[in-house]
C-alpha positions in Angstrom: 102.7 104.4 64.1 102.8 104.9 67.4 106.0 104.0 70.1 106.4 105.3 73.2 110.1 104.7 75.1 110.1 101.1 77.0 111.1 103.3 80.6 107.5 104.8 80.5 105.7 102.0 78.5 106.7 99.8 81.5 105.1 102.4 84.1 102.4 101.6 86.5 99.9 104.6 86.1 99.4 105.8 89.9 96.2 104.1 91.5 95.8 106.8 94.1 95.3 109.4 91.4 93.3 107.1 89.6 90.7 106.2 92.0 90.7 110.2 92.4 89.8 110.3 88.7 87.3 107.6 89.7 85.9 109.6 92.4 85.8 113.3 90.4 84.2 111.3 87.4 81.3 109.9 89.8 80.5 113.6 91.1 80.1 114.7 87.7 77.3 111.7 87.5 75.9 113.9 90.5 77.0 111.2 92.6 78.0 112.1 96.2 81.0 110.6 96.5 83.1 110.7 100.1 87.0 110.1 98.8 89.2 108.8 101.2 91.6 107.8 98.8 93.5 110.9 98.7 96.4 111.9 100.8 96.3 115.6 100.5 95.3 117.5 103.9 91.6 119.0 103.9 93.1 121.8 106.4 93.9 125.5 104.3 97.2 126.8 103.7 97.6 129.0 106.3 96.9 132.9 106.2 100.3 134.1 107.1 102.4 131.8 103.7 99.3 133.4 101.2 100.6 136.4 102.4 104.3 135.5 101.9 103.4 134.7 98.6 101.5 137.5 97.8 104.5 140.1 99.2 106.5 138.3 96.6 104.3 138.9 93.9 104.6 142.3 94.4 108.1 142.0 95.2 108.3 140.9 91.6 109.9 137.4 92.2 109.1 136.9 88.8 111.9 135.6 87.4 114.0 132.2 87.0 115.3 131.1 89.8 118.4 129.6 90.9 118.7 125.5 90.1 118.9 124.6 93.6 116.5 127.5 95.2 116.8 130.9 96.5 119.3 131.3 98.8 117.0 132.6 101.9 114.6 129.5 101.3 117.9 126.9 101.7 119.2 129.1 104.5 115.3 128.6 106.2 115.5 124.6 105.5 118.9 124.2 107.1 118.1 126.2 110.1 114.3 124.1 110.5 117.1 120.7 110.7 118.9 122.0 113.4 117.0 123.7 115.2 114.0 120.6 115.0 116.3 117.6 113.7 119.6 118.7 115.4 120.9 118.0 111.9 123.8 120.2 111.0 123.5 120.6 106.8 125.3 123.4 104.6 123.6 125.6 101.4 125.4 123.4 99.0 123.8 120.7 100.8 119.9 121.6 99.5 117.9 121.1 96.2 115.1 122.3 96.2 112.9 121.2 93.7 109.1 121.5 92.6 108.0 118.1 95.4 109.2 115.5 97.7 108.7 112.9 94.8 110.9 115.5 92.6 113.5 115.2 95.1 113.0 111.4 94.9 113.6 111.7 91.5 116.4 113.1 91.3 118.0 111.1 94.2 117.2 107.6 92.4 118.3 109.0 88.9 121.7 110.2 91.0 122.7 107.3 92.7 121.4 104.5 90.5 122.6 102.4 87.2 121.4 99.9 85.8 120.8 96.3 87.4 121.2 98.4 91.2 118.9 97.0 93.5 116.9 99.1 96.2 115.5 97.6 99.2 111.9 98.3 98.9 110.3 97.6 102.5 106.3 96.5 101.7 103.9 98.3 101.8 105.6 100.7 100.3 104.0 104.6 98.8 102.8 103.6 95.2 106.0 106.0 92.8 108.3 104.3 95.3 109.5 100.9 92.8 107.9 103.0 89.6 111.2 105.7 89.9 113.7 102.7 90.8 112.1 101.3 87.3 112.7 105.0 85.7 116.2 104.9 87.3 116.6 101.6 85.6 117.1 100.2 89.0 115.8 96.2 90.4 112.8 97.2 93.5 114.0 94.3 96.3 110.8 94.5 98.1 110.8 93.5 102.2 107.2 92.3 102.7 105.6 93.3 106.2 102.9 92.9 108.2 100.6 94.5 110.7 101.1 92.2 113.1 104.8 93.7 112.8 103.2 97.1 112.6 104.7 97.3 108.6 108.2 98.0 110.4 110.7 95.5 109.1 113.7 94.0 111.3 118.0 94.2 111.2 117.4 90.4 110.0 115.8 91.0 107.4 117.1 94.0 106.0 120.6 91.8 106.1 119.0 88.8 104.8 117.9 91.4 101.4 121.9 92.7 101.3 122.7 91.6 98.3 126.6 93.0 96.3 124.0 94.5 93.7 122.3 96.3 96.7 122.9 100.3 96.3 119.8 101.9 98.2 117.2 101.7 101.0 114.1 103.6 101.2 112.5 104.1 104.3 109.9 106.0 104.8 108.9 107.0 108.2 106.4 108.2 109.1 104.7 105.7 106.6 102.3 106.3 103.8 100.6 104.1 103.4 101.0 102.9 107.1 101.2 105.8 109.1 104.2 103.5 111.1 106.8 105.3 112.9 110.3 104.3 113.3 111.8 104.8 117.2 115.5 105.9 117.3 116.3 102.6 118.6 114.8 101.1 115.7 116.5 103.1 113.0 120.5 102.7 114.9 119.4 98.8 114.6 119.2 99.7 111.1 121.7 101.9 110.8 124.3 99.2 112.7 123.3 96.8 109.7 124.2 99.4 106.9 127.7 100.4 108.3 129.0 96.9 107.5 128.1 98.1 103.7 130.2 101.2 102.8 128.4 101.0 99.1 124.2 101.2 100.6 122.8 104.2 101.2 119.4 105.4 102.7 116.6 107.9 101.6 114.8 108.6 103.9 111.0 109.2 103.1 110.3 112.3 106.4 107.7 114.3 104.4 105.3 113.2 107.5 107.8 114.4 110.0 105.0 116.4 111.1 101.7 113.8 111.5 103.7 112.4 114.5 100.9 111.3 117.6 103.3 109.6 119.4 106.7 112.4 120.4 109.6 114.3 118.4 110.7 113.3 114.5 113.4 110.4 114.3 115.8 110.7 111.1 117.8 107.8 110.1 120.6 110.7 109.5 120.9 111.7 113.2 123.0 108.0 113.4 126.2 109.2 113.1 127.8 105.7 111.8 126.4 106.0 108.8 124.9 110.0 108.1 126.8 110.3 105.6 125.4 107.9 103.1 121.5 109.6 103.9 119.8 111.4 101.5 116.7 113.4 103.4 113.5 113.7 101.0 111.1 116.5 103.0 108.9 119.6 101.8 105.5 121.1 102.6 102.8 119.2 100.8 101.8 118.1 104.0 102.8 119.6 107.3 101.7 122.6 106.1 98.8 122.1 103.6 100.9 123.4 100.5 100.4 120.5 98.5 99.2 122.0 95.5 102.4 125.2 95.5 104.8 122.0 94.9 108.1 122.5 96.8 109.9 119.4 98.1 113.8 119.9 99.1 116.8 117.3 99.8 119.0 117.1 102.2 122.0 114.4 101.1 126.3 114.4 100.6 127.4 117.6 99.2 128.1 114.7 95.9 125.1 113.8 95.8 123.5 117.4 96.4 125.7 118.0 93.6 124.8 115.8 91.1 121.1 116.2 92.0 121.7 120.3 91.5 123.2 119.1 87.8 120.3 117.2 87.0 117.8 119.1 87.6 119.4 121.7 86.1 119.0 120.3 82.6 115.3 119.0 82.9 113.3 121.4 85.1 116.4 124.3 86.6 115.0 126.0 89.6 111.4 126.0 91.1 108.3 128.3 91.6 109.3 131.5 92.9 106.3 132.8 94.4 106.1 128.7 95.9 109.7 129.0 97.2 109.1 132.6 98.8 105.9 131.2 100.4 107.8 127.7 101.8 110.3 129.9 103.1 107.5 131.9 105.4 106.7 128.0 106.4 109.5 126.4 107.1 110.7 129.3 109.2 108.4 129.5 111.7 107.4 127.4 114.9 105.4 124.8 113.4 102.3 125.8 115.8 100.3 124.9 112.3 100.7 121.9 112.1 100.5 121.1 115.6 97.0 122.1 115.1 96.6 119.9 112.5 98.0 117.1 113.9 95.6 117.8 116.8 92.6 116.7 114.9 93.9 114.1 113.0 94.5 112.1 116.2 90.7 112.2 116.8 89.8 111.5 113.3 92.5 108.4 113.4 90.7 107.4 116.5 87.4 107.5 115.2 88.1 105.5 112.4 90.6 102.5 114.0 87.4 102.4 116.4 84.6 101.9 113.8 86.2 100.3 111.7 87.0 97.5 114.4 83.2 96.9 114.5 83.0 96.2 110.8 83.8 92.5 109.8 86.6 91.5 107.7 88.3 94.5 108.8 91.5 94.2 111.2 93.8 97.1 111.5 96.1 98.9 113.9 96.7 102.1 115.1 98.8 104.4 112.9 101.1 106.3 114.6 101.1 109.1 112.3 100.2 110.2 108.8 96.8 110.3 108.2 96.2 106.7 106.3 94.5 103.6 108.0 96.4 100.3 106.1 93.7 97.9 107.0 93.8 94.1 106.6 90.6 93.0 104.5 91.7 89.3 102.9 89.3 87.6 105.0 86.6 89.7 102.3 87.8 87.6 99.8 85.4 85.6 98.1 81.9 86.8 99.6 79.5 88.4 97.1 77.3 90.9 96.0 75.1 89.0 93.5 76.7 88.6 91.0 80.1 90.1 91.7 82.7 88.6 93.4 85.7 90.1 95.2 88.2 88.3 94.8 91.0 90.7 96.3 91.2 94.2 97.6 91.2 95.6 94.0 87.7 94.0 93.9 87.0 95.8 97.3 88.2 98.9 96.6 86.2 99.0 93.2 83.2 97.4 95.4 82.9 100.8 97.7 83.7 103.5 95.4 80.7 102.0 92.9 78.2 100.8 96.0 79.3 103.3 98.7 80.5 105.9 96.7 83.7 105.7 98.9 86.8 106.1 97.0 89.9 103.6 98.5 93.3 102.6 97.5 93.7 99.0 97.1 96.6 97.5 98.6 98.5 96.0 95.7 99.4 99.7 94.4 101.4 99.9 98.0 102.9 96.2 97.5 100.4 94.4 99.9 96.9 93.0 97.9 95.4 91.9 101.3 95.0 95.9 102.2 93.4 98.7 101.2 94.2 102.3 102.6 91.5 104.8 104.0 92.7 108.7 104.1 91.6 110.6 107.1 92.3 113.2 105.7 88.6 114.3 105.9 85.9 115.9 108.3 84.6 114.1 111.1 81.1 113.9 109.7 82.5 113.2 106.1 84.0 110.5 107.6 81.8 109.5 110.2 79.2 109.2 106.7 82.2 107.0 104.8 81.9 104.9 107.9 78.0 103.9 107.9 78.4 103.5 104.0 81.5 101.0 104.2 79.4 99.1 107.1 76.2 98.8 104.9 78.1 98.0 101.7 80.0 95.1 103.8 77.2 94.1 105.7 75.7 93.2 102.1 78.2 90.7 101.0 77.3 87.2 101.4 
């Protein structure tokens, strides 16, 4: 008899990965699908990073690695945090893992007990609430709106806090909205948390380098709660290294030690070659991410301008990341033949089947009135995708 565990049974399948799979299936059938569902830079890993990986192979870095990561990579991360973020972390406060998602899972599993509450502002990245489930916690979702630029207020945060609150999830720049919290906004959130010494912050900063409005700000820079912040970051987005699977966390020593203990039993240290590549990336002057950022700004502007011409789409101007999170609720109830667009999941399916453009339903991010469109694609692909979307929406009655 088939009988999987309850902890796995209650997990949802990632909607972003599911839509990517649907895109691949349609392409395999000969359809010209433009995939705007994937959260992956369309740039290639820089040559100097690939050269570091080749050198690592030639120098036989092919053995087991230390559980928290190679010393030179940890040192590079420590220097990066001080150089770019004005934050000081010693080597025993940093743990390298198989991607930022792995680092996030480590931190949640290390911090949460059964029934502990995690405050999750919505829209949220698809894996947050699922990983909280896996750690036997409970997500307390705070909804935000396009009009608020998808950011929570200090009052919303305080109203959501209970005696069971253990963690606040924070993502800036945000996936799926591209919103960025200012230093002042982060400070106001920190002032609320200062009153609750048993609450920790998991600060997902993986989109740090995809920022259109200035220097990246981390809530770890707020000294009144710095000893309760876990920074989650990696090289996937900023250096076009999604497949290399290198993420890291920087945390208070006792949390880092717990994560290292957990990782030692579950995966051990991550890939030796990828670590050497990541060392080269993190040690660089960040000119490559800046180059990507300039291109993403052009694409963002194109997306915002054209989507605002399409009836039923409402969008703000994202400050970072590479997503548009559009309110499409005005389209609910419209039809194409016998097909009714009841919600954003229906709209996403309609667009991939009729326009051959893949998007992701906002329900995957805790915001069912929206869809997410990635602009990590060429301007030519985006222009064609927008034409297809406009035509498909024009066919609804």
